[in-house]
mmCIF file of the C-alpha atoms, coordinates in Angstrom:
data_MODEL
# 
_entry.id   MODEL 
# 
loop_
_atom_site.group_PDB 
_atom_site.id 
_atom_site.type_symbol 
_atom_site.label_atom_id 
_atom_site.label_alt_id 
_atom_site.label_comp_id 
_atom_site.label_asym_id 
_atom_site.label_entity_id 
_atom_site.label_seq_id 
_atom_site.pdbx_PDB_ins_code 
_atom_site.Cartn_x 
_atom_site.Cartn_y 
_atom_site.Cartn_z 
_atom_site.occupancy 
_atom_site.B_iso_or_equiv 
_atom_site.pdbx_formal_charge 
_atom_site.auth_seq_id 
_atom_site.auth_comp_id 
_atom_site.auth_asym_id 
_atom_site.auth_atom_id 
_atom_site.pdbx_PDB_model_num 
ATOM 1   C CA . MET A 1 1   ? -41.152 -74.463 32.168  1.00 0.00 ? 1   MET A CA 1 
ATOM 2   C CA . GLY A 1 2   ? -42.662 -70.583 32.712  1.00 0.00 ? 2   GLY A CA 1 
ATOM 3   C CA . TYR A 1 3   ? -39.780 -69.705 34.548  1.00 0.00 ? 3   TYR A CA 1 
ATOM 4   C CA . GLN A 1 4   ? -37.520 -71.254 32.171  1.00 0.00 ? 4   GLN A CA 1 
ATOM 5   C CA . GLU A 1 5   ? -39.133 -69.817 28.897  1.00 0.00 ? 5   GLU A CA 1 
ATOM 6   C CA . SER A 1 6   ? -38.986 -66.301 30.736  1.00 0.00 ? 6   SER A CA 1 
ATOM 7   C CA . GLU A 1 7   ? -35.317 -66.535 31.791  1.00 0.00 ? 7   GLU A CA 1 
ATOM 8   C CA . GLN A 1 8   ? -34.063 -67.117 28.588  1.00 0.00 ? 8   GLN A CA 1 
ATOM 9   C CA . GLU A 1 9   ? -36.332 -64.118 26.700  1.00 0.00 ? 9   GLU A CA 1 
ATOM 10  C CA . ARG A 1 10  ? -34.619 -62.368 29.732  1.00 0.00 ? 10  ARG A CA 1 
ATOM 11  C CA . LEU A 1 11  ? -30.703 -63.319 28.436  1.00 0.00 ? 11  LEU A CA 1 
ATOM 12  C CA . LYS A 1 12  ? -32.420 -62.923 24.797  1.00 0.00 ? 12  LYS A CA 1 
ATOM 13  C CA . ARG A 1 13  ? -33.017 -59.064 25.618  1.00 0.00 ? 13  ARG A CA 1 
ATOM 14  C CA . LEU A 1 14  ? -30.208 -58.694 27.530  1.00 0.00 ? 14  LEU A CA 1 
ATOM 15  C CA . ARG A 1 15  ? -27.984 -59.756 24.217  1.00 0.00 ? 15  ARG A CA 1 
ATOM 16  C CA . ASP A 1 16  ? -29.122 -57.745 22.067  1.00 0.00 ? 16  ASP A CA 1 
ATOM 17  C CA . GLN A 1 17  ? -29.306 -55.177 24.320  1.00 0.00 ? 17  GLN A CA 1 
ATOM 18  C CA . GLN A 1 18  ? -25.109 -55.306 24.547  1.00 0.00 ? 18  GLN A CA 1 
ATOM 19  C CA . ILE A 1 19  ? -24.596 -55.974 20.838  1.00 0.00 ? 19  ILE A CA 1 
ATOM 20  C CA . ARG A 1 20  ? -26.748 -52.764 20.319  1.00 0.00 ? 20  ARG A CA 1 
ATOM 21  C CA . ALA A 1 21  ? -24.361 -50.744 22.983  1.00 0.00 ? 21  ALA A CA 1 
ATOM 22  C CA . ARG A 1 22  ? -21.225 -52.167 20.880  1.00 0.00 ? 22  ARG A CA 1 
ATOM 23  C CA . ASP A 1 23  ? -22.407 -51.483 17.714  1.00 0.00 ? 23  ASP A CA 1 
ATOM 24  C CA . PRO A 1 24  ? -20.159 -48.959 16.125  1.00 0.00 ? 24  PRO A CA 1 
ATOM 25  C CA . LEU A 1 25  ? -22.580 -47.451 14.044  1.00 0.00 ? 25  LEU A CA 1 
ATOM 26  C CA . VAL A 1 26  ? -24.498 -46.786 16.664  1.00 0.00 ? 26  VAL A CA 1 
ATOM 27  C CA . LYS A 1 27  ? -21.297 -44.283 17.439  1.00 0.00 ? 27  LYS A CA 1 
ATOM 28  C CA . LYS A 1 28  ? -20.528 -43.519 14.301  1.00 0.00 ? 28  LYS A CA 1 
ATOM 29  C CA . ARG A 1 29  ? -24.046 -41.725 13.884  1.00 0.00 ? 29  ARG A CA 1 
ATOM 30  C CA . LYS A 1 30  ? -23.301 -39.918 17.143  1.00 0.00 ? 30  LYS A CA 1 
ATOM 31  C CA . VAL A 1 31  ? -20.060 -38.292 15.963  1.00 0.00 ? 31  VAL A CA 1 
ATOM 32  C CA . GLY A 1 32  ? -21.416 -37.374 12.501  1.00 0.00 ? 32  GLY A CA 1 
ATOM 33  C CA . ARG A 1 33  ? -24.448 -35.916 14.492  1.00 0.00 ? 33  ARG A CA 1 
ATOM 34  C CA . MET A 1 34  ? -22.394 -33.718 16.447  1.00 0.00 ? 34  MET A CA 1 
ATOM 35  C CA . VAL A 1 35  ? -20.044 -32.892 13.847  1.00 0.00 ? 35  VAL A CA 1 
ATOM 36  C CA . ALA A 1 36  ? -23.469 -31.276 11.533  1.00 0.00 ? 36  ALA A CA 1 
ATOM 37  C CA . ALA A 1 37  ? -24.729 -29.570 14.815  1.00 0.00 ? 37  ALA A CA 1 
ATOM 38  C CA . GLN A 1 38  ? -20.845 -27.970 15.168  1.00 0.00 ? 38  GLN A CA 1 
ATOM 39  C CA . GLN A 1 39  ? -20.544 -26.968 11.250  1.00 0.00 ? 39  GLN A CA 1 
ATOM 40  C CA . LYS A 1 40  ? -24.358 -26.112 11.182  1.00 0.00 ? 40  LYS A CA 1 
ATOM 41  C CA . ARG A 1 41  ? -23.475 -23.625 14.064  1.00 0.00 ? 41  ARG A CA 1 
ATOM 42  C CA . LYS A 1 42  ? -20.336 -22.465 12.456  1.00 0.00 ? 42  LYS A CA 1 
ATOM 43  C CA . ARG A 1 43  ? -22.194 -21.304 9.301   1.00 0.00 ? 43  ARG A CA 1 
ATOM 44  C CA . LYS A 1 44  ? -24.900 -19.699 11.369  1.00 0.00 ? 44  LYS A CA 1 
ATOM 45  C CA . GLY A 1 45  ? -21.837 -16.962 12.545  1.00 0.00 ? 45  GLY A CA 1 
ATOM 46  C CA . GLU A 1 46  ? -21.118 -16.675 8.587   1.00 0.00 ? 46  GLU A CA 1 
ATOM 47  C CA . ARG A 1 47  ? -21.038 -12.913 6.420   1.00 0.00 ? 47  ARG A CA 1 
ATOM 48  C CA . PHE A 1 48  ? -20.511 -13.611 3.217   1.00 0.00 ? 48  PHE A CA 1 
ATOM 49  C CA . ILE A 1 49  ? -19.556 -10.345 2.129   1.00 0.00 ? 49  ILE A CA 1 
ATOM 50  C CA . ARG A 1 50  ? -18.232 -8.950  5.070   1.00 0.00 ? 50  ARG A CA 1 
ATOM 51  C CA . ASP A 1 51  ? -16.121 -12.057 5.248   1.00 0.00 ? 51  ASP A CA 1 
ATOM 52  C CA . ALA A 1 52  ? -15.164 -11.314 1.138   1.00 0.00 ? 52  ALA A CA 1 
ATOM 53  C CA . VAL A 1 53  ? -14.706 -7.787  1.657   1.00 0.00 ? 53  VAL A CA 1 
ATOM 54  C CA . GLY A 1 54  ? -12.427 -8.184  4.956   1.00 0.00 ? 54  GLY A CA 1 
ATOM 55  C CA . ASP A 1 55  ? -10.162 -10.551 2.675   1.00 0.00 ? 55  ASP A CA 1 
ATOM 56  C CA . VAL A 1 56  ? -9.679  -8.149  0.270   1.00 0.00 ? 56  VAL A CA 1 
ATOM 57  C CA . SER A 1 57  ? -5.797  -6.304  0.756   1.00 0.00 ? 57  SER A CA 1 
ATOM 58  C CA . ASN A 1 58  ? -6.368  -1.985  2.157   1.00 0.00 ? 58  ASN A CA 1 
ATOM 59  C CA . LYS A 1 59  ? -4.075  -1.367  -1.388  1.00 0.00 ? 59  LYS A CA 1 
ATOM 60  C CA . VAL A 1 60  ? -7.142  -3.123  -3.345  1.00 0.00 ? 60  VAL A CA 1 
ATOM 61  C CA . LYS A 1 61  ? -9.825  -1.453  -1.274  1.00 0.00 ? 61  LYS A CA 1 
ATOM 62  C CA . GLY A 1 62  ? -7.822  2.429   -1.477  1.00 0.00 ? 62  GLY A CA 1 
ATOM 63  C CA . VAL A 1 63  ? -8.052  1.935   -5.630  1.00 0.00 ? 63  VAL A CA 1 
ATOM 64  C CA . TYR A 1 64  ? -11.783 1.507   -5.039  1.00 0.00 ? 64  TYR A CA 1 
ATOM 65  C CA . ILE A 1 65  ? -12.821 3.920   -2.942  1.00 0.00 ? 65  ILE A CA 1 
ATOM 66  C CA . GLY A 1 66  ? -10.319 6.098   -4.473  1.00 0.00 ? 66  GLY A CA 1 
ATOM 67  C CA . ALA A 1 67  ? -11.702 5.355   -8.015  1.00 0.00 ? 67  ALA A CA 1 
ATOM 68  C CA . LEU A 1 68  ? -15.942 6.110   -6.603  1.00 0.00 ? 68  LEU A CA 1 
ATOM 69  C CA . LEU A 1 69  ? -14.741 9.059   -5.047  1.00 0.00 ? 69  LEU A CA 1 
ATOM 70  C CA . GLY A 1 70  ? -12.933 10.695  -8.044  1.00 0.00 ? 70  GLY A CA 1 
ATOM 71  C CA . LEU A 1 71  ? -16.200 9.401   -9.740  1.00 0.00 ? 71  LEU A CA 1 
ATOM 72  C CA . GLY A 1 72  ? -18.409 11.108  -7.745  1.00 0.00 ? 72  GLY A CA 1 
ATOM 73  C CA . ILE A 1 73  ? -16.398 14.436  -7.478  1.00 0.00 ? 73  ILE A CA 1 
ATOM 74  C CA . MET A 1 74  ? -16.294 14.043  -11.650 1.00 0.00 ? 74  MET A CA 1 
ATOM 75  C CA . LEU A 1 75  ? -20.269 14.007  -11.816 1.00 0.00 ? 75  LEU A CA 1 
ATOM 76  C CA . VAL A 1 76  ? -20.581 16.508  -8.710  1.00 0.00 ? 76  VAL A CA 1 
ATOM 77  C CA . LEU A 1 77  ? -17.713 18.987  -10.033 1.00 0.00 ? 77  LEU A CA 1 
ATOM 78  C CA . PRO A 1 78  ? -19.338 20.626  -13.330 1.00 0.00 ? 78  PRO A CA 1 
ATOM 79  C CA . MET A 1 79  ? -22.906 20.721  -11.953 1.00 0.00 ? 79  MET A CA 1 
ATOM 80  C CA . ILE A 1 80  ? -21.275 23.232  -9.059  1.00 0.00 ? 80  ILE A CA 1 
ATOM 81  C CA . MET A 1 81  ? -18.869 24.786  -11.400 1.00 0.00 ? 81  MET A CA 1 
ATOM 82  C CA . GLU A 1 82  ? -20.188 26.480  -14.578 1.00 0.00 ? 82  GLU A CA 1 
ATOM 83  C CA . SER A 1 83  ? -17.044 26.098  -16.924 1.00 0.00 ? 83  SER A CA 1 
ATOM 84  C CA . ASN A 1 84  ? -15.494 23.883  -18.693 1.00 0.00 ? 84  ASN A CA 1 
ATOM 85  C CA . ILE A 1 85  ? -12.162 23.638  -16.372 1.00 0.00 ? 85  ILE A CA 1 
ATOM 86  C CA . ALA A 1 86  ? -14.684 21.494  -13.599 1.00 0.00 ? 86  ALA A CA 1 
ATOM 87  C CA . ASN A 1 87  ? -15.025 19.043  -16.100 1.00 0.00 ? 87  ASN A CA 1 
ATOM 88  C CA . ILE A 1 88  ? -11.210 18.740  -16.816 1.00 0.00 ? 88  ILE A CA 1 
ATOM 89  C CA . LEU A 1 89  ? -10.697 18.740  -12.560 1.00 0.00 ? 89  LEU A CA 1 
ATOM 90  C CA . GLY A 1 90  ? -13.223 16.473  -12.154 1.00 0.00 ? 90  GLY A CA 1 
ATOM 91  C CA . ILE A 1 91  ? -11.779 13.682  -14.945 1.00 0.00 ? 91  ILE A CA 1 
ATOM 92  C CA . ALA A 1 92  ? -8.231  14.708  -13.216 1.00 0.00 ? 92  ALA A CA 1 
ATOM 93  C CA . ALA A 1 93  ? -9.579  13.632  -9.533  1.00 0.00 ? 93  ALA A CA 1 
ATOM 94  C CA . ILE A 1 94  ? -10.061 9.982   -10.288 1.00 0.00 ? 94  ILE A CA 1 
ATOM 95  C CA . PRO A 1 95  ? -6.219  8.920   -10.767 1.00 0.00 ? 95  PRO A CA 1 
ATOM 96  C CA . PHE A 1 96  ? -5.457  11.699  -8.460  1.00 0.00 ? 96  PHE A CA 1 
ATOM 97  C CA . LEU A 1 97  ? -7.982  9.709   -6.000  1.00 0.00 ? 97  LEU A CA 1 
ATOM 98  C CA . ILE A 1 98  ? -6.843  6.186   -6.838  1.00 0.00 ? 98  ILE A CA 1 
ATOM 99  C CA . ALA A 1 99  ? -3.241  6.767   -5.820  1.00 0.00 ? 99  ALA A CA 1 
ATOM 100 C CA . LEU A 1 100 ? -4.426  8.423   -3.213  1.00 0.00 ? 100 LEU A CA 1 
ATOM 101 C CA . GLY A 1 101 ? -6.069  5.489   -1.792  1.00 0.00 ? 101 GLY A CA 1 
ATOM 102 C CA . VAL A 1 102 ? -2.796  2.876   -2.884  1.00 0.00 ? 102 VAL A CA 1 
ATOM 103 C CA . ILE A 1 103 ? -1.138  5.133   -0.466  1.00 0.00 ? 103 ILE A CA 1 
ATOM 104 C CA . ILE A 1 104 ? -3.298  5.199   2.068   1.00 0.00 ? 104 ILE A CA 1 
ATOM 105 C CA . GLY A 1 105 ? -4.162  1.190   1.307   1.00 0.00 ? 105 GLY A CA 1 
ATOM 106 C CA . ALA A 1 106 ? -0.143  0.212   1.387   1.00 0.00 ? 106 ALA A CA 1 
ATOM 107 C CA . SER A 1 107 ? 0.672   2.262   4.464   1.00 0.00 ? 107 SER A CA 1 
ATOM 108 C CA . PHE A 1 108 ? -2.738  0.162   6.434   1.00 0.00 ? 108 PHE A CA 1 
ATOM 109 C CA . ASP A 1 109 ? -1.203  -3.125  4.735   1.00 0.00 ? 109 ASP A CA 1 
ATOM 110 C CA . TRP A 1 110 ? 2.700   -2.005  5.448   1.00 0.00 ? 110 TRP A CA 1 
ATOM 111 C CA . ARG A 1 111 ? 1.363   -0.913  9.837   1.00 0.00 ? 111 ARG A CA 1 
ATOM 112 C CA . ASP A 1 112 ? -0.837  -4.559  9.609   1.00 0.00 ? 112 ASP A CA 1 
ATOM 113 C CA . ASP A 1 113 ? 2.817   -6.315  8.208   1.00 0.00 ? 113 ASP A CA 1 
ATOM 114 C CA . ILE A 1 114 ? 4.776   -4.904  11.095  1.00 0.00 ? 114 ILE A CA 1 
ATOM 115 C CA . ARG A 1 115 ? 2.170   -5.347  13.823  1.00 0.00 ? 115 ARG A CA 1 
ATOM 116 C CA . ASP A 1 116 ? 2.235   -8.930  12.392  1.00 0.00 ? 116 ASP A CA 1 
ATOM 117 C CA . ASP A 1 117 ? 6.013   -9.183  12.661  1.00 0.00 ? 117 ASP A CA 1 
ATOM 118 C CA . MET A 1 118 ? 6.476   -8.139  16.344  1.00 0.00 ? 118 MET A CA 1 
# 
């Protein structure tokens, strides 16, 4: 009787092992772990600010850079020159540099569009 019981136990363990091997949830969990690991690796390399700035067109970047440069000139020029013309030139520098930034940014955008079309 000992041999028959041990044989039945062995067959029962073998059957349980085969059922576990065919369990679809095991495969789903394994795939889920792989997907989670891939997403984690992908997120690890993300740089939010750099990606957000990279998505903005060069024309818009030119507007902001021109406005900042114009503001800097508007603030610095009256310190260098002690006349009222310095204030006027500083104020006039802002729209001029904004327009210049738009033109330069648009040219970069056009260059990228031409490169993409080729």
